[in-house]
Short mmCIF file of the C-alpha atoms (twelve columns), coordinates in Angstrom:
data_MODEL
# 
_entry.id   MODEL 
# 
loop_
_atom_site.group_PDB 
_atom_site.id 
_atom_site.type_symbol 
_atom_site.label_atom_id 
_atom_site.label_alt_id 
_atom_site.label_comp_id 
_atom_site.label_asym_id 
_atom_site.label_seq_id 
_atom_site.Cartn_x 
_atom_site.Cartn_y 
_atom_site.Cartn_z 
_atom_site.pdbx_PDB_model_num 
ATOM 1   C CA . MET A 1   29.239  8.647   23.782  1 
ATOM 2   C CA . ARG A 2   25.824  7.479   23.092  1 
ATOM 3   C CA . SER A 3   24.657  6.998   19.568  1 
ATOM 4   C CA . ALA A 4   21.882  5.088   17.805  1 
ATOM 5   C CA . ASN A 5   24.366  4.714   14.695  1 
ATOM 6   C CA . ILE A 6   26.002  1.231   14.962  1 
ATOM 7   C CA . PRO A 7   28.288  1.691   11.853  1 
ATOM 8   C CA . LYS A 8   29.693  4.702   13.096  1 
ATOM 9   C CA . LEU A 9   30.607  3.498   16.594  1 
ATOM 10  C CA . GLU A 10  32.283  0.491   14.822  1 
ATOM 11  C CA . GLU A 11  34.216  3.106   12.665  1 
ATOM 12  C CA . LEU A 12  35.295  4.697   15.649  1 
ATOM 13  C CA . GLY A 13  36.339  1.795   17.267  1 
ATOM 14  C CA . LYS A 14  39.109  1.055   14.274  1 
ATOM 15  C CA . THR A 15  39.843  4.751   14.222  1 
ATOM 16  C CA . VAL A 16  40.004  6.358   17.775  1 
ATOM 17  C CA . GLY A 17  39.908  3.453   20.032  1 
ATOM 18  C CA . VAL A 18  36.402  3.462   20.946  1 
ATOM 19  C CA . SER A 19  34.564  0.337   22.313  1 
ATOM 20  C CA . LEU A 20  30.909  -0.258  21.107  1 
ATOM 21  C CA . ILE A 21  29.097  -1.213  24.244  1 
ATOM 22  C CA . GLN A 22  25.236  -2.405  23.911  1 
ATOM 23  C CA . THR A 23  22.491  -3.508  26.230  1 
ATOM 24  C CA . VAL A 24  20.608  -6.712  25.829  1 
ATOM 25  C CA . PRO A 25  18.347  -6.075  22.814  1 
ATOM 26  C CA . ALA A 26  15.028  -4.994  23.561  1 
ATOM 27  C CA . GLY A 27  11.742  -3.698  22.154  1 
ATOM 28  C CA . GLY A 28  12.738  -2.930  18.442  1 
ATOM 29  C CA . GLU A 29  13.188  -0.436  15.431  1 
ATOM 30  C CA . ARG A 30  9.785   -0.816  13.577  1 
ATOM 31  C CA . TYR A 31  7.644   0.462   10.583  1 
ATOM 32  C CA . VAL A 32  4.292   1.138   11.542  1 
ATOM 33  C CA . MET A 33  1.400   1.233   9.003   1 
ATOM 34  C CA . ASN A 34  -1.335  3.834   10.074  1 
ATOM 35  C CA . ALA A 35  -4.071  1.673   11.216  1 
ATOM 36  C CA . ASP A 36  -7.062  4.298   10.556  1 
ATOM 37  C CA . ALA A 37  -8.300  3.463   7.076   1 
ATOM 38  C CA . SER A 38  -9.419  7.394   6.847   1 
ATOM 39  C CA . GLN A 39  -5.777  8.452   6.932   1 
ATOM 40  C CA . ALA A 40  -4.167  5.609   5.077   1 
ATOM 41  C CA . PRO A 41  -6.590  3.168   3.332   1 
ATOM 42  C CA . LEU A 42  -4.171  1.029   1.678   1 
ATOM 43  C CA . PHE A 43  -3.472  -0.550  4.747   1 
ATOM 44  C CA . ALA A 44  -6.956  -1.311  5.490   1 
ATOM 45  C CA . ASP A 45  -6.253  -4.432  3.025   1 
ATOM 46  C CA . LYS A 46  -4.597  -6.934  5.036   1 
ATOM 47  C CA . ASN A 47  -3.060  -8.741  2.062   1 
ATOM 48  C CA . VAL A 48  -0.973  -5.765  1.335   1 
ATOM 49  C CA . ARG A 49  0.110   -5.703  5.202   1 
ATOM 50  C CA . LEU A 50  1.288   -8.989  4.840   1 
ATOM 51  C CA . ALA A 51  2.956   -8.522  1.534   1 
ATOM 52  C CA . LEU A 52  5.035   -5.704  3.098   1 
ATOM 53  C CA . GLN A 53  5.784   -7.836  5.725   1 
ATOM 54  C CA . HIS A 54  7.439   -10.786 3.732   1 
ATOM 55  C CA . ALA A 55  9.194   -8.177  1.619   1 
ATOM 56  C CA . VAL A 56  11.789  -7.466  4.274   1 
ATOM 57  C CA . ASP A 57  14.863  -9.256  4.851   1 
ATOM 58  C CA . GLN A 58  15.424  -8.441  8.507   1 
ATOM 59  C CA . ASP A 59  18.620  -10.786 8.374   1 
ATOM 60  C CA . THR A 60  20.406  -8.522  5.619   1 
ATOM 61  C CA . ILE A 61  19.490  -5.413  7.601   1 
ATOM 62  C CA . ILE A 62  21.302  -7.087  10.797  1 
ATOM 63  C CA . SER A 63  24.344  -8.644  9.291   1 
ATOM 64  C CA . ASP A 64  24.936  -6.064  6.472   1 
ATOM 65  C CA . LEU A 65  23.944  -2.551  8.040   1 
ATOM 66  C CA . LEU A 66  24.292  -3.133  11.928  1 
ATOM 67  C CA . GLY A 67  27.555  -5.596  11.748  1 
ATOM 68  C CA . GLY A 68  25.379  -8.400  13.722  1 
ATOM 69  C CA . TRP A 69  24.497  -5.829  16.569  1 
ATOM 70  C CA . ALA A 70  21.115  -6.658  16.844  1 
ATOM 71  C CA . ALA A 71  18.587  -9.379  16.895  1 
ATOM 72  C CA . VAL A 72  15.552  -10.231 15.059  1 
ATOM 73  C CA . ASN A 73  12.587  -9.430  16.747  1 
ATOM 74  C CA . PRO A 74  9.804   -11.639 15.407  1 
ATOM 75  C CA . GLY A 75  6.956   -9.033  16.095  1 
ATOM 76  C CA . THR A 76  6.441   -7.864  19.530  1 
ATOM 77  C CA . GLU A 77  6.793   -4.488  21.672  1 
ATOM 78  C CA . TRP A 78  7.859   -6.832  24.701  1 
ATOM 79  C CA . PHE A 79  10.648  -8.491  23.056  1 
ATOM 80  C CA . GLY A 80  13.696  -9.368  25.164  1 
ATOM 81  C CA . THR A 81  11.695  -9.115  28.177  1 
ATOM 82  C CA . PRO A 82  9.821   -12.130 30.274  1 
ATOM 83  C CA . TRP A 83  6.543   -10.894 28.997  1 
ATOM 84  C CA . ALA A 84  7.298   -11.463 25.241  1 
ATOM 85  C CA . ALA A 85  5.341   -14.107 23.275  1 
ATOM 86  C CA . ASP A 86  6.716   -16.918 21.334  1 
ATOM 87  C CA . LEU A 87  5.748   -15.516 18.010  1 
ATOM 88  C CA . GLU A 88  6.794   -16.951 14.298  1 
ATOM 89  C CA . ARG A 89  8.121   -13.911 12.390  1 
ATOM 90  C CA . TYR A 90  6.961   -13.091 8.804   1 
ATOM 91  C CA . ALA A 91  9.308   -14.684 6.657   1 
ATOM 92  C CA . TYR A 92  11.229  -13.091 3.917   1 
ATOM 93  C CA . ASP A 93  9.705   -14.149 0.819   1 
ATOM 94  C CA . PRO A 94  9.011   -12.017 -2.256  1 
ATOM 95  C CA . ASP A 95  7.268   -14.669 -4.111  1 
ATOM 96  C CA . LYS A 96  4.952   -14.841 -1.443  1 
ATOM 97  C CA . SER A 97  4.701   -10.835 -1.262  1 
ATOM 98  C CA . MET A 98  3.689   -10.653 -5.050  1 
ATOM 99  C CA . GLU A 99  1.091   -13.350 -4.660  1 
ATOM 100 C CA . LEU A 100 -0.569  -11.531 -1.939  1 
ATOM 101 C CA . LEU A 101 -0.414  -8.419  -3.687  1 
ATOM 102 C CA . ALA A 102 -1.989  -10.055 -6.912  1 
ATOM 103 C CA . ASP A 103 -4.504  -11.681 -5.053  1 
ATOM 104 C CA . SER A 104 -5.889  -8.069  -4.167  1 
ATOM 105 C CA . GLY A 105 -5.457  -7.055  -7.711  1 
ATOM 106 C CA . TRP A 106 -1.943  -5.746  -7.206  1 
ATOM 107 C CA . THR A 107 0.120   -6.587  -10.429 1 
ATOM 108 C CA . ASP A 108 2.515   -4.671  -12.865 1 
ATOM 109 C CA . SER A 109 0.173   -4.246  -15.712 1 
ATOM 110 C CA . ASP A 110 2.394   -2.145  -17.667 1 
ATOM 111 C CA . GLY A 111 5.964   -3.232  -16.902 1 
ATOM 112 C CA . ASP A 112 7.158   -0.259  -15.247 1 
ATOM 113 C CA . GLY A 113 8.300   -2.230  -12.239 1 
ATOM 114 C CA . TYR A 114 5.190   -1.205  -9.786  1 
ATOM 115 C CA . ALA A 115 2.370   -2.830  -9.156  1 
ATOM 116 C CA . ASP A 116 -0.823  -1.114  -10.194 1 
ATOM 117 C CA . LYS A 117 -4.493  -1.260  -9.674  1 
ATOM 118 C CA . ASP A 118 -7.527  0.563   -11.570 1 
ATOM 119 C CA . GLY A 119 -4.610  2.981   -13.009 1 
ATOM 120 C CA . GLU A 120 -3.244  3.857   -9.845  1 
ATOM 121 C CA . ILE A 121 0.559   2.704   -8.592  1 
ATOM 122 C CA . LEU A 122 0.817   0.803   -5.394  1 
ATOM 123 C CA . GLU A 123 2.619   3.645   -3.401  1 
ATOM 124 C CA . PHE A 124 2.613   5.261   -0.154  1 
ATOM 125 C CA . ILE A 125 4.822   7.966   1.816   1 
ATOM 126 C CA . HIS A 126 7.160   6.567   4.610   1 
ATOM 127 C CA . THR A 127 8.481   9.186   7.135   1 
ATOM 128 C CA . THR A 128 11.035  8.709   10.201  1 
ATOM 129 C CA . THR A 129 13.468  10.876  11.898  1 
ATOM 130 C CA . ALA A 130 15.497  12.905  9.431   1 
ATOM 131 C CA . GLY A 131 19.297  13.240  10.119  1 
ATOM 132 C CA . VAL A 132 19.564  9.819   12.302  1 
ATOM 133 C CA . LEU A 133 22.241  8.103   9.710   1 
ATOM 134 C CA . GLN A 134 21.293  4.428   10.690  1 
ATOM 135 C CA . ARG A 135 17.673  5.104   10.098  1 
ATOM 136 C CA . GLU A 136 18.165  6.477   6.903   1 
ATOM 137 C CA . GLN A 137 20.559  3.953   5.789   1 
ATOM 138 C CA . VAL A 138 17.882  1.450   6.662   1 
ATOM 139 C CA . GLN A 139 15.167  3.056   5.012   1 
ATOM 140 C CA . LEU A 140 16.805  3.229   1.778   1 
ATOM 141 C CA . VAL A 141 17.405  -0.829  2.280   1 
ATOM 142 C CA . VAL A 142 13.821  -1.302  2.859   1 
ATOM 143 C CA . GLN A 143 12.629  1.235   -0.065  1 
ATOM 144 C CA . GLN A 144 14.457  -1.215  -2.523  1 
ATOM 145 C CA . MET A 145 13.358  -4.652  -1.115  1 
ATOM 146 C CA . PHE A 146 9.674   -3.081  -1.386  1 
ATOM 147 C CA . LYS A 147 10.549  -2.217  -4.877  1 
ATOM 148 C CA . ASP A 148 11.693  -5.473  -5.878  1 
ATOM 149 C CA . VAL A 149 7.959   -6.581  -5.076  1 
ATOM 150 C CA . GLY A 150 6.751   -3.835  -6.972  1 
ATOM 151 C CA . VAL A 151 5.759   -1.430  -4.093  1 
ATOM 152 C CA . LYS A 152 7.194   1.945   -4.494  1 
ATOM 153 C CA . MET A 153 7.892   3.792   -1.078  1 
ATOM 154 C CA . ILE A 154 8.416   7.592   -1.281  1 
ATOM 155 C CA . ILE A 155 10.741  8.835   1.639   1 
ATOM 156 C CA . GLU A 156 9.541   12.290  3.320   1 
ATOM 157 C CA . ASN A 157 11.526  12.553  6.756   1 
ATOM 158 C CA . GLY A 158 10.913  15.036  9.258   1 
ATOM 159 C CA . ARG A 159 12.783  16.607  12.380  1 
ATOM 160 C CA . SER A 160 12.066  14.996  15.718  1 
ATOM 161 C CA . ALA A 161 10.273  17.843  17.160  1 
ATOM 162 C CA . GLU A 162 7.667   17.503  14.301  1 
ATOM 163 C CA . LEU A 163 7.211   13.845  14.516  1 
ATOM 164 C CA . PHE A 164 7.271   13.584  18.333  1 
ATOM 165 C CA . GLY A 165 5.034   16.453  19.153  1 
ATOM 166 C CA . THR A 166 1.721   16.354  20.969  1 
ATOM 167 C CA . TYR A 167 -1.514  16.525  19.064  1 
ATOM 168 C CA . ASP A 168 -2.050  20.192  19.973  1 
ATOM 169 C CA . GLN A 169 1.398   20.931  18.733  1 
ATOM 170 C CA . GLY A 170 0.795   19.238  15.302  1 
ATOM 171 C CA . GLY A 171 2.866   16.077  16.103  1 
ATOM 172 C CA . THR A 172 2.945   13.937  13.026  1 
ATOM 173 C CA . TRP A 173 2.360   10.480  15.063  1 
ATOM 174 C CA . SER A 174 -0.254  12.055  17.160  1 
ATOM 175 C CA . ASN A 175 -2.341  13.442  14.489  1 
ATOM 176 C CA . GLY A 176 -1.879  10.222  12.320  1 
ATOM 177 C CA . SER A 177 -0.975  12.769  9.368   1 
ATOM 178 C CA . TYR A 178 1.759   9.789   7.961   1 
ATOM 179 C CA . GLU A 179 0.903   6.623   6.171   1 
ATOM 180 C CA . MET A 180 4.073   4.489   7.192   1 
ATOM 181 C CA . ALA A 181 6.316   5.556   10.141  1 
ATOM 182 C CA . GLY A 182 9.517   4.333   11.546  1 
ATOM 183 C CA . TRP A 183 10.396  4.785   15.268  1 
ATOM 184 C CA . SER A 184 11.617  2.480   17.847  1 
ATOM 185 C CA . HIS A 185 9.854   1.498   21.152  1 
ATOM 186 C CA . GLY A 186 10.601  -0.503  24.234  1 
ATOM 187 C CA . LEU A 187 10.234  -1.048  27.896  1 
ATOM 188 C CA . ARG A 188 11.768  1.712   29.994  1 
ATOM 189 C CA . ALA A 189 11.093  0.150   33.133  1 
ATOM 190 C CA . PRO A 190 10.765  -3.303  34.722  1 
ATOM 191 C CA . ASP A 191 7.096   -3.559  34.212  1 
ATOM 192 C CA . PRO A 192 4.893   -4.851  31.317  1 
ATOM 193 C CA . GLU A 193 2.308   -2.258  31.630  1 
ATOM 194 C CA . ILE A 194 2.102   -0.130  28.245  1 
ATOM 195 C CA . SER A 195 -1.217  -0.747  27.319  1 
ATOM 196 C CA . ASN A 196 -1.390  3.032   26.431  1 
ATOM 197 C CA . ARG A 197 0.579   2.436   23.178  1 
ATOM 198 C CA . PHE A 198 -2.248  0.289   21.893  1 
ATOM 199 C CA . LEU A 199 -6.027  1.190   23.321  1 
ATOM 200 C CA . CYS A 200 -8.440  2.295   21.337  1 
ATOM 201 C CA . LYS A 201 -9.492  4.908   23.970  1 
ATOM 202 C CA . ASP A 202 -5.760  6.401   23.825  1 
ATOM 203 C CA . ILE A 203 -5.607  7.247   20.238  1 
ATOM 204 C CA . ALA A 204 -4.841  10.887  20.382  1 
ATOM 205 C CA . GLY A 205 -7.326  13.570  19.004  1 
ATOM 206 C CA . PRO A 206 -9.645  16.510  19.633  1 
ATOM 207 C CA . ASP A 207 -10.914 14.978  22.774  1 
ATOM 208 C CA . ASN A 208 -7.831  13.257  23.871  1 
ATOM 209 C CA . THR A 209 -4.994  15.633  22.836  1 
ATOM 210 C CA . THR A 210 -2.172  13.910  25.034  1 
ATOM 211 C CA . GLY A 211 -2.992  10.532  23.981  1 
ATOM 212 C CA . ALA A 212 0.039   8.135   23.547  1 
ATOM 213 C CA . GLN A 213 -1.129  5.716   20.932  1 
ATOM 214 C CA . TRP A 214 0.522   6.825   17.574  1 
ATOM 215 C CA . ASN A 215 -0.610  3.574   15.845  1 
ATOM 216 C CA . ARG A 216 -3.791  4.698   15.088  1 
ATOM 217 C CA . TYR A 217 -4.777  1.018   15.907  1 
ATOM 218 C CA . CYS A 218 -8.031  -0.093  17.709  1 
ATOM 219 C CA . ASN A 219 -8.823  -3.887  18.327  1 
ATOM 220 C CA . PRO A 220 -11.411 -4.380  21.122  1 
ATOM 221 C CA . ALA A 221 -10.131 -7.912  21.786  1 
ATOM 222 C CA . VAL A 222 -6.578  -6.608  22.034  1 
ATOM 223 C CA . ASP A 223 -8.070  -3.907  24.459  1 
ATOM 224 C CA . GLU A 224 -10.129 -6.478  26.849  1 
ATOM 225 C CA . LEU A 225 -6.586  -8.689  27.252  1 
ATOM 226 C CA . LEU A 226 -4.775  -5.396  28.017  1 
ATOM 227 C CA . LEU A 227 -7.189  -3.802  30.586  1 
ATOM 228 C CA . ALA A 228 -7.495  -7.346  32.296  1 
ATOM 229 C CA . ALA A 229 -3.444  -7.881  32.319  1 
ATOM 230 C CA . SER A 230 -3.135  -4.369  34.000  1 
ATOM 231 C CA . SER A 231 -5.159  -5.545  36.751  1 
ATOM 232 C CA . GLU A 232 -3.959  -8.926  37.075  1 
ATOM 233 C CA . PHE A 233 -1.479  -9.509  40.123  1 
ATOM 234 C CA . ASP A 234 -0.855  -13.164 39.464  1 
ATOM 235 C CA . GLU A 235 2.231   -13.087 37.301  1 
ATOM 236 C CA . ALA A 236 1.563   -16.083 35.117  1 
ATOM 237 C CA . LYS A 237 -1.886  -15.065 34.381  1 
ATOM 238 C CA . LYS A 238 -0.525  -11.665 33.772  1 
ATOM 239 C CA . THR A 239 1.775   -13.289 31.283  1 
ATOM 240 C CA . GLU A 240 -0.910  -15.204 29.597  1 
ATOM 241 C CA . LEU A 241 -3.235  -12.208 28.733  1 
ATOM 242 C CA . LEU A 242 -0.306  -10.333 27.473  1 
ATOM 243 C CA . HIS A 243 0.766   -13.278 25.010  1 
ATOM 244 C CA . LYS A 244 -2.793  -13.522 23.915  1 
ATOM 245 C CA . ALA A 245 -2.981  -9.707  22.980  1 
ATOM 246 C CA . GLN A 246 0.060   -9.855  21.235  1 
ATOM 247 C CA . GLU A 247 -0.614  -12.604 18.859  1 
ATOM 248 C CA . ILE A 248 -3.663  -10.809 17.965  1 
ATOM 249 C CA . MET A 249 -1.719  -7.908  17.123  1 
ATOM 250 C CA . HIS A 250 1.125   -9.927  15.356  1 
ATOM 251 C CA . ASP A 251 -1.749  -11.529 13.156  1 
ATOM 252 C CA . ASP A 252 -3.146  -7.982  12.263  1 
ATOM 253 C CA . ALA A 253 0.204   -7.281  11.135  1 
ATOM 254 C CA . TYR A 254 0.109   -3.482  11.447  1 
ATOM 255 C CA . ARG A 255 3.883   -3.215  12.358  1 
ATOM 256 C CA . ILE A 256 6.983   -4.691  10.549  1 
ATOM 257 C CA . PHE A 257 9.658   -5.252  13.110  1 
ATOM 258 C CA . LEU A 258 13.193  -4.511  11.727  1 
ATOM 259 C CA . PHE A 259 15.418  -5.773  14.267  1 
ATOM 260 C CA . ALA A 260 15.917  -5.074  17.938  1 
ATOM 261 C CA . SER A 261 19.435  -3.274  19.162  1 
ATOM 262 C CA . GLY A 262 19.714  -2.227  22.833  1 
ATOM 263 C CA . ARG A 263 21.043  1.047   23.842  1 
ATOM 264 C CA . ASN A 264 24.507  1.722   22.148  1 
ATOM 265 C CA . PHE A 265 27.165  3.579   23.652  1 
ATOM 266 C CA . GLY A 266 30.810  4.329   22.620  1 
ATOM 267 C CA . VAL A 267 33.230  4.148   25.352  1 
ATOM 268 C CA . ALA A 268 36.759  4.703   25.469  1 
ATOM 269 C CA . LYS A 269 39.212  2.323   25.722  1 
ATOM 270 C CA . GLY A 270 40.882  1.807   29.103  1 
ATOM 271 C CA . LEU A 271 37.792  2.845   30.801  1 
ATOM 272 C CA . GLU A 272 36.914  -0.489  32.833  1 
ATOM 273 C CA . ASN A 273 33.396  -1.666  34.584  1 
ATOM 274 C CA . PHE A 274 31.215  0.748   32.451  1 
ATOM 275 C CA . ALA A 275 28.160  -1.388  32.597  1 
ATOM 276 C CA . LEU A 276 24.449  -0.760  30.882  1 
ATOM 277 C CA . GLY A 277 21.409  -2.097  32.766  1 
ATOM 278 C CA . ARG A 278 18.367  -3.059  31.275  1 
ATOM 279 C CA . TRP A 279 16.539  -0.478  33.222  1 
ATOM 280 C CA . HIS A 280 19.056  1.958   34.523  1 
ATOM 281 C CA . SER A 281 20.986  4.624   32.716  1 
ATOM 282 C CA . TRP A 282 24.525  4.713   31.545  1 
ATOM 283 C CA . TYR A 283 25.739  6.433   34.751  1 
ATOM 284 C CA . GLY A 284 24.024  3.627   36.701  1 
ATOM 285 C CA . ASN A 285 27.374  2.387   38.197  1 
ATOM 286 C CA . MET A 286 29.686  5.171   37.642  1 
ATOM 287 C CA . HIS A 287 30.925  4.638   41.267  1 
ATOM 288 C CA . ASN A 288 32.514  1.306   39.793  1 
ATOM 289 C CA . TRP A 289 34.490  2.603   37.007  1 
ATOM 290 C CA . TYR A 290 38.278  2.921   36.770  1 
ATOM 291 C CA . TRP A 291 40.928  3.865   34.236  1 
ATOM 292 C CA . SER A 292 43.351  0.803   33.506  1 
ATOM 293 C CA . GLU A 293 47.023  1.364   33.389  1 
# 
């Protein structure tokens, strides 16, 4: 049984004898701030982006909601792979969050618990997959963490078909019709080439309806590094280029990495030799399975 819901699998382990098995944590769940200032102008302010980074307590999410079955991803799509840069994560620091917001003029002037500026509350809409219990639980916890620093996060979730559709299908991510979004990504093959998730030219639009770039992020310096890495055959040089690209994206702070977990499966106790590989599916070693006495 495959599930993204770690707490549910742990519960089944106690009640009906299901073992929770997980691949090595990689990639990760993240909240993406729409980087197109015409669609989400609030996030054009780097202080706001940094404030939100420092408002999230990753350790509490992992320990309290996921039972420790996840790892801290400091901020890279390549986490858990040989190509991941050694990044310093944004530390949980609510005081720093409020200080950064104040530096940009966002303070609670009327005592209602939310920062405001020029008569407007600091608020945005957050969207993720409706009906995925783990994501909805995490979403509520992060909503409170943002509230603790004076930020109002409004939840408006959607169905997978709506969120992940193509540009022509009106897909939420492809069209950039979101402010902050929650999804997960990782490497699905033993190859570090995932530049189409970040290149400016791959942002979906009327002239690129199949574009895979949902972040709406465009940084020419990152483009240059990722394109060079994609054609570099020397592994050490390729890794160096990828590291530099990751460092720039991490500094730009458009993505809040919440945690990294592997693929999670519930397996009936008694089934032996069930193994999950980093790159192959759950049935990759079926010939080795057997039932214990």
